[in-house]
C-alpha positions as CSV (number, residue, x, y, z in Angstrom):
1,M,112.1,149.3,-19.5
2,H,113.3,146.5,-21.7
3,A,113.2,144.1,-18.8
4,E,109.5,145.0,-18.2
5,A,108.7,144.6,-21.9
6,D,110.3,141.2,-21.9
7,R,108.3,140.2,-18.8
8,V,105.0,141.3,-20.4
9,L,105.8,139.5,-23.6
10,S,106.6,136.3,-21.6
11,E,103.3,136.5,-19.7
12,L,101.5,137.2,-23.0
13,A,103.1,134.1,-24.6
14,E,102.1,132.0,-21.6
15,A,98.5,133.3,-21.7
16,E,98.3,132.6,-25.4
17,A,99.5,129.0,-24.8
18,V,96.8,128.5,-22.1
19,L,94.2,129.9,-24.5
20,E,95.2,127.6,-27.3
21,R,94.9,124.6,-24.9
22,R,91.5,125.7,-23.8
23,V,90.3,126.1,-27.4
24,A,91.6,122.6,-28.2
25,A,89.9,121.2,-25.2
26,L,86.6,122.9,-26.1
27,A,86.8,121.5,-29.6
28,E,87.4,118.0,-28.2
29,L,84.5,118.3,-25.8
30,A,82.2,119.5,-28.6
31,E,83.2,116.5,-30.7
32,A,82.7,114.0,-27.9
33,L,79.3,115.5,-27.1
34,A,78.3,115.4,-30.7
35,A,79.2,111.7,-31.0
36,D,77.0,110.8,-28.0
37,A,74.2,113.0,-29.1
38,V,71.9,110.1,-30.0
39,P,68.5,111.1,-28.5
40,Q,67.4,108.5,-25.9
41,E,64.0,108.1,-24.3
42,P,64.3,109.2,-20.6
43,V,63.9,106.4,-18.1
44,R,60.8,106.9,-16.0
45,P,60.1,105.0,-12.7
46,A,57.3,102.5,-12.9
47,S,54.2,103.6,-11.1
48,V,53.3,101.7,-8.0
49,P,49.6,101.3,-7.4
50,S,48.7,102.4,-3.9
51,P,46.0,100.4,-2.2
52,V,42.7,102.2,-1.8
53,K,41.2,101.9,1.6
54,V,37.4,101.9,1.8
55,P,35.7,103.2,4.9
56,V,34.9,100.4,7.3
57,A,31.4,100.2,8.7
58,G,31.4,101.1,12.4
59,S,34.7,103.0,12.3
60,V,33.2,106.1,13.7
61,V,34.8,106.9,17.1
62,P,32.0,107.3,19.7
63,E,31.9,110.2,22.1
64,W,34.0,110.0,25.2
65,L,32.1,108.9,28.3
66,R,33.6,108.6,31.7
67,G,34.2,104.9,32.6
68,G,34.1,103.9,28.9
69,T,36.3,101.0,27.7
70,A,38.0,100.2,24.5
71,Q,35.3,97.7,23.8
72,V,33.0,100.5,22.4
73,L,35.5,101.1,19.6
74,A,35.5,99.5,16.2
75,P,37.8,96.5,15.9
76,E,40.4,98.4,13.9
77,Y,40.7,101.0,16.6
78,R,41.0,98.4,19.3
79,R,43.8,96.7,17.3
80,L,45.6,100.1,17.1
81,L,45.2,100.6,20.9
82,G,46.7,97.1,21.4
83,V,49.7,98.0,19.3
84,L,50.2,101.2,21.3
85,E,49.8,99.5,24.6
86,A,52.3,96.8,23.5
87,D,54.9,99.5,22.6
88,S,54.6,101.3,26.0
């Protein structure tokens, strides 16, 4: 019974030592955070203006007709078709 009591007291002493170290660490952390507690303005990313595209006259796609060629398309659509054909 005495051996069990000694073991329990030993574990209690170890637990108290751990608790004291944690309390000291918490106090040090609180001091460090308080020292750096100078409020700072958050850094915000600069806004990047996006170009606004205006509708181009004649950019409506005509109805499909059998035998039609790309020449009936607006120049911008013909340029896109050229890019697609070059990739394939």
